[in-house]
Structure formats: C-alpha cells, structure tokens
N, C-alpha and C positions, 0 to 999 in steps of 0.2 A: 416045316410045320404043315400038316395036312388039315384041310377044312372038311368037316363032315358033308356028305353029299346032300343031305336034307337042306343045308343052308345055301348051297350053290344054285344059282338060277340057270335056266337054259342058255341065256345069253353069255354068261361067264363060261359055261362048258364049251360053247362054240369058239370063244376067244382063246381059251387055254391052249389048244394045240398050235394055233398060229404063234402065240407067244413063245412056246417051246421051240417051234421051228425057227423063229427069228433069233433066239438065243443060240441055237445050234449053228445057224448061218454066220452069226457074228463070231462065234468061236472058231469056225472053220476059216473065216476070212482072217481073223487074228493069227491063227496058226499058219495060214498060207503066207501072210505078210512076213512072219518070222522066218519061214522057210526061204522066201525070196531074198530076204536080207542076208541070210546065211549063204545062200548061193551067190549073191552079188559079192559078198565078202571074199569068197574064194575066186571069183572071176575078175576082181579089180586088179588088173595087171599093172606093172610099172608104166608101160606106155600109155595106158588109159588114164592112170593117175596123173601123169605128167601133162596129158592133154587137158584134163580137168583143171590142173594148176595153171596152165597157160590161158585157159578161158577165164579163170578168175582174174588173172592179171589184165586181160583185155577189158573185162567189165570195169575194173578199177580205173584203167586209163580212159575208157569211154565216158565215165562219169566225171573224171577229174577235169577234162577240158571244158564242159559246160559249167562246172562249179567255178572254175577260174573266171570264165566270162561273166557269170552272174555276180561274182564277187567284185569284179572290175566295174560292171554296170551299176551295182548297188553302191559302191564307193563313190563313183562319179555322180550318181543321183543325189546322194546325201551330202558329200563334201562340196559338190559343185553348187548346191543350193544355199550354202552358208554364206552369209555376208562377212566380208573380212575388211579390216582396215590395215592398210600397208604400214601405217605409222605405229601400230601396236603389234610387236612380234609375239609369237606364241612360243614360250620356253626358249626365247632368244633366237628363234628361227622365223624368217619371213613367212607370213600365213600361206602364200601361194605354194612354197616348197613344203610346208608342213602338211597342208591338205593333199598335196600330190603324193607325199609319202604315205599318208593314211589311206589314200585310194589304192596305192600299190600294195599296201599291207592287207587290204580287204581281198585283193586278188590272191595274195599269198595264203590267206586264210581259206579261200576256196580251194587252193591247191592242196592244202593239208586235209581239208574235210572231204574232198572228192573221193579219194580211195576208200575212206571209211564207209561212205554211203554206197559206193560201188560194191564193196565186199559184203555189206548187209543185204543189198539186192541180190547178189549172187547166192548168198547163203539161203535166202528165201526160195530161190528156184531149185536148190539142191538139198532140201530138208531131209528127204528120205535117205540119202546116202551120206549125210554129214558124219555119222559115226565111223563109217568106213574111210572117208577122206581124212578125218582127223587122226585115225589110227595110222594111215599111210603117211600123213604129215609127220607124226612123231618118228616113224621109222626112217623117213627121208632125212629128217633133221639129224638123227643119229649117224646116218651115212655121211652127211655133210661135215658134222663135227669130227668124225673119225678120220676123214680123208683131207680136210683142209689144212693149209700150211700155217706155220707160226708167223703171225704178222709182225713180230719184232724184228725179223730179218729183212723187212722191206727197205727200199731206198728210193731215191728219185728216179733212178734208171731201172729199178726192178720193183714195180708196185705189185701188191697182192692182187691176183686175178679173182674177181667176184667172190669175196670172202664168205658171203652168206648163201651163195648159190641161187640168187634171185632170178637170174636170167635163164635158168635151166627150164626148158619146155619140152624136151624130147630126150629119148635115150641117146641119140647122137650128140646132143648138146651136153648131156651128162658125161659121156665118154670124153668129149672135148674138154670139159671142165676138169676131169681127172688128169688128162694130159697136161693142161695148163698148170695144175697144182704140182705135178711132178717136175715140170720144166722150172717152175719157181724154186722148188727145193734144190734142184741141181745148181741153178745160178747162185742161190744163197750159199750153198755149201762150197762151191768153187771160189766164191768171192772171199770167204773166210780163210781159205787155204793159201 
C-alpha cells in the first residue's frame, strides 16, 4: 500500500530508507543463519555428535551431585527439626527410623531430579544446534536398536552389555559396544547348542 507523497513529511522520508535497510539486514541475517544451520548439519560428524552426547552426560552428572547433597541437607533440616515422641510410632515404625528414611528419600529425589535439571541447562546452552542433535539422536537410536542383542538370552553369567548404549561417548567406545554385542550373541548361541 503506497502513501501519496503529499501526505508524507520530510521526517518520514528520511526514516523510510533506514527501515528498508533494517529489513534487508534482518532478511540477510535470517538467511545467513539458515545457511549456517544447513552447513552445520552437513558438518555434524559422528565423532562430534558423540562428544556432544558425552558433554550432555557430564552436565547431568555434574548437576546430580549437588542435587543429591541439597536433597540430603533439605531432608535433614526439615525432618531433623520435627519433634518426635518415641512412644508414638509412625505407621508402626519408630519415628527416628521413619524420619531417617524420609531424609534418605529426599536425597533420592535429588538424585532423580538432578539429571533432568542438568539436561535442561545443557539444552539451553545448545539451543542453536538442537535440531541437528535431535536428528542425530534419532539416527543413533536406530543404530542402537538395529545392532543390540535380544535380552531374553541373558543369564547370570552372561548379562546384556549396555543395552541402551548409554556409555557410548566416542567412536572407539561405539566399536567396542558393537564387539561386546557380537560377543554376547556368540555366547548366547553356543550356550543354546
């Protein structure tokens, strides 16, 4: 929609080219970000992806430890401050044992929540490449499902080695995982025969 020149003031005429330039710059930046993400997609090799996956696991572990400690301290602070009467059991359990169990449960809750918080923090630092990482995650999961062994053949002497591939953090570890899966298949097959 064009505005007749008679209605446009000099001030608006001076601002119009800068607005057009800003829009052009924004379009160029948007297009360049798209081009960069496409280039990154082609450059995300398996070794780089496995490094990223390993760093995510480190983040989760690094946050889990303080979360456990905070859960323990919070449980001690709350359940330690409660008054208890030794003559009145709680659900048939001595109050000291009950409150101790609740304190350990708070630490366990910290252990469960820690990896979630760590993964959320890691995702915030890797927002730009999350689409690429998630695509590689799906592809990696397909490789794991295709190459892992049938867990019904496990026994006490022949347990399944890393069924979900959680410990894989490099190409060397992936190759070792494949060898472990093949070794498990051989042991399971020869045990049946």
